[in-house]
N, C-alpha and C positions, 0 to 999 in steps of 0.2 A: 157490441162485443161482449163476450163472456169470458170471465176469468175464474179459474178454479185453483185454489191453493190448499195443498195437503200439509198436514202436520201430524206429529205423534209417533213417527217411526223411531227405530232405535235398535239396540242390542238387548236381547232377553234370553234367558236360559230356557231350555225345553220345559214345557209345563207352565210357563209363565203367561202373562197377559199383557196386551197393549191395546190402546184405544186410538184409532186414527180419526182425524177430523178433516173435512173438506169444506172450506168456505167458498161459496159461490157469489159472484158479483157481476154487475153488468145487466144486460137485457135478458133476464132469466124468467120473465113472467110465463107461467104455465109450462116451464121445463120440468115436467113431472118425472121423466126417466132420469134417474141419477143413481150412480152406483160405483162399485170398486172393481178394478181389474188388477192383475199382477203379472209380472214378468220375471221369471227366474233366469239366471245366467244360462245362455244357450238354448232357451226355450221360447216358445211363442207366448204372446200376451194372452191371458185367459181370464174369463169371468170369475169373480169371487162372489159378489153379491150385488143385487141391484133392486131398485124399486121399478116396477113396470109402469106403463102409462096408466093403467087402471088402479095403481096404488098398492098392488100386492108386492110381495117380495119373492126373489128368486135367488137360490144359492147353488154354488157348485157342490157336487156330492162330497167332495173332499173336505168341505168346511162345515157341512150341516151339523148342527148340534154343538159346534164350537164357536162359530162366529155369529154375530148379530148386527144387522144393519138397522140404523134408525135415522130419523131426521128431525130437525127443528126448523119448521118453515119460517118462523119469525126471525130466525137468524140466518136463513138460507144456508144451512149447514147440514151435512150428512156425516154420520159417524159409522165407524166399524169397530165394534168391540170384538177383540180376538182373544179367546181363552184357550187353554191347553195347547199352546203353540208348540209346533214340532219343527225340527230342522228343515223339513221339506216345505215349510211355509216361508222360508227365506226367499225374498224377492223384492223388487221395487213395486210398490203399490200405487196405482194411478186412480185418480178420481175421474169419472166420466159423466157427461150429460149429453142429451140429444135434443136438438131443436125440435119442437113439436110438429112443425109442418114439413120442413125439409128433411128431417132426420139427420142433419149434419151432426157429427160428433165433435165434442169439445173435450180436451184432456188437460189435466194438470201436469205439472212437471214431475210428479212422483215423490214418494218418500220411501226410504230404504228400511226394510225390516229384516233383521238378521237374528236367527234363532240358533243358539249354540247348543250342542249336545252335552 
């Protein structure tokens, strides 16, 4: 079983920064695909940033240059540094990983990020 626990969300003013963390535990050996998605009220869940199976990174156009994804393999933790936050970044942010063979998705419970104008 795989568990993902997010932390670091909160309320921030526009232009501010937050750092999200996602701690993974369980049977996660070779779970290389890990990343962040978000879901704003009334909208579909969308990709924010992720590590691909090959180890490269992929970002949504809307966050390029502002958000940075990183990982600490020793801690089984993925981070999302979010700078220059804007009200449109307000959403619940979810951590995601995919099983390497089946491609099954695993999700955390999410952490709320609210950006005030």
